[in-house]
N, C-alpha and C positions, 0 to 999 in steps of 0.2 A: 451542338446546342445543348444547353443544360436546362432540364425541365424541373419545375418545382410544383408540389401539390397546391391546388387552389386554396385549400383550407388547412391552416396549421393548427394543431392542438394548442390551446392556451390554458391548460389545466393548471400546471405549475411546473415549468421546466425551462432550461436555458443552455444551449450548447452552440457550437459553431463549427468545429471541424478540427479534430485533433486525435491522432492515433498515438496513444501513449507509447513512447518509445525513447530511443536514445539517439542523440545526434540529429535532432529534428531539423528539417529545412526551414530556416528563418523566413524565407520568402513565402513558403506555404502557410506558415502561421499567420503572417501579415495578411495574406489573401483571405484566410478564413475570418480573421478579425474584421476585415473590411466588409466581407459578406454579411456578418452579423450586424454590423453597424447600419448597413443599408436596409436589410430586411427588418431589423429590430430583433435583438436576441430573444426577446419575450415571445416572438412569433415563430421561433424555431422549435424543433422537437424536444428541446431540453426542458422547457417549462412544464414538466409533468412530474408530479410527486405528491407527497402528503404534507399538509401544514404541520410544522414541527412545534411542539410545546415541551419545554424542559420539565422533566419529571423529578429531577434531583436538585435539591438546594445544596450548593457548595459555597464555601467561604474563603477558600485559599487556592493555591495553585495545584492542589491535588484533585484534578478533575478527570472526567472520563475521556477527554479529548487528546488527540495526537499533538504533541509539542506544547500547546497551551490552549486556553479557552477562546482565543480570538479567531476570527475568520482570517484565513491566510490565502494568498494568491495561488491559484492552481488551475488545472485542466482536467477534463474528464472525457472518456469515451462512453457514450450513452446511446443504447439502442442502435448501434451501428454508425453513429455520427460522433465526431469529436469536437470539443469546445474548449476555448482558451480564455485566459485572463478572467477567471471567475473567483468569487469569494467563497471558499470552501472550509468546511471542518470535517475531520474524520473522528467519529465517535467510536473509539476503540472498544469500549465496554459492550456496546450493542452492535458493533461491526456495521455501522451505517455511515453514509456520506450525506452531509448537510450542505445546502447551498443558500446563500443570501440572495433574495430577489432584488432586482433593481427597483428604485423608488417608483418609477412610472408604471411598474407592474404591481404596485401595491406594497412593496417592501416585505418585511417578514422573512421567515426561514422555511424552507421545505426540506423534507427528507426524500432524497431521490429513490425511486423504486430500485431496490437492490438487484432484482433480476435483470434490470436493463443496464446496470453499470458493469462494463467490462474491465475497465482500468481507470486509474486516476493518478494525478501528481499533485503534491502539495509542497511548495517551496523546495523543489529539488528531490523530494522523496517520492519514488514511483511505486505504485501498488498494482497488482493484478488480482483477478478473482480466480480462485482454483475451485473447481466443482468436483463432486464425488465421482462423476463419470470419467474425469481426467486423472484422478488419483484416489482410487478406492481404498488404499491402505492408510490414508492419513487419519489422524485423530480429530482434526478440526478442518472446517472448510470456510471459504469466504475470502477476505482480502489479505494478501500477503505482500509485505514490502520486498522489493528487489534489493537485497542486502549487498550482493556481490555477483558480478557476472563476467565471464570470459568465454572464449571459444569452446571450452571443454564442458563447462557446467555453469549453472546459475543457482545461487543460494537465496532462498526466500525465508523471510521471518514473519511469523504470525504473532503480532503483538497481543498481549493479554493484560486486562486490568481487572482488579477485584475491588468490589465496593464494601465499605464499612460504614455502619451507622454511628453517628456521633451526636452528642447533645451539648448545647450551650444554654445560656440562661433563657434564651428566647424560645428555641424550638429544635427540632431534629435537623441535622444536616448530614452530608455524606462526604467521605473522602475516598478517592480512587487511587489505589497503589498498584505499581507494576507487578504483574504476575509472571510466571515462567513462560517465556516465549516458546513457540514450536518452530524448529528449524527444519527446512525441507530442501533437498538438493535435487535439481533436475539434471540428471546425468544419464547419458545413453537413452534419451527420450523417455525416461521413467522418473517419477517423483518418489523420493525415498526420504523417510524421516531420519535426521542425523542429530538427534538430541544428545547422544552419548558417544563416548569414545568407541564403544563396541560397534555402534551403528556405522561409524566412519571407517573403522578398520575392516569391516565386512565389505565395504565398497572399494577400499584401496588396500588390500592385504599386503601388497608388495612394499607399502610405505609404513608398515606397522611400527618399526623401530623409530622412524622419524616422528611419527604421530605420538608415540609414547614420550619421546624426548620433548616435544612441543608442550604436551600437557604438564610436564614437570617444570619446564622453564617458565611458562606463562601461567603458573598457578594463581598468582595474585590477580592477574587480569581476568581470569575465568571467574574469580569470586566477585570482583568489583564491577565488571562489565561483561556479563555472559554473552550478550549479542556481539560486542566488539571482539571478544575472544573467538567466537565462531567465524567471523569474517577474517580475522588474522590467520586462523588455522587453514581456511580454504585458500587464502592467498599463498600460504606456505606449501600446501599440497600442489597447487598449480605450478609453482617453481620446481618442485621435486619431479613432477610428471614431465615437465619440459626438459629437465636435465636427463632423465631416463631415456626420453626419446632421442635426444641429441647424441647420447652415448651409444645407443643401439644403432644409430645411423652412421656412425663413424667407421 
């Protein structure tokens, strides 16, 4: 028998049931969506947050948001519960998750309490929250995108945006440009910064020659798409480690 609290908080929240992950059970997602529809998603633990008011005037596509300025379909794990089929935005500049309220709950936008957001997904991009207690050596904390994952390690990317003040004939506006991402590898149960070739060689010293070779061959990719370069490098290292294991097992 499933018991539910008699009184649900209706501060400003909306979830339903979703543990951000990979290869989710479709039947489970449908079940949680059905539950939210019956209870009323506005009456679940998700509708808690702060009313959001935009602070920055932007006039083009160079905004502070992930992918674009529009709300995108996604899911979130919030305060131990997971919710699907939401309208979300990820504010990269302020590292905050925004959610559009359903009309019958008053509409508008809320900023979810960051302390309660464990992970979220927006149109196929998955993010987790990394805390200082989990990775004391990192330069930045907060939401990291799962850039690449396999049975050996997981590469995370901390997106960064920088703001610049501009002026037109009317008034001040802002443009947000991509900053240098921080790359972190979860390997052997430890989070390690892998922003440089030196960082990566220290983790995989037996692959130094191949890592040097990859840096030379993929030089243009590293310049044009640093995040893509990092993913490609990790995929290459995964192949090299597999070959080494196979050879040693023969």
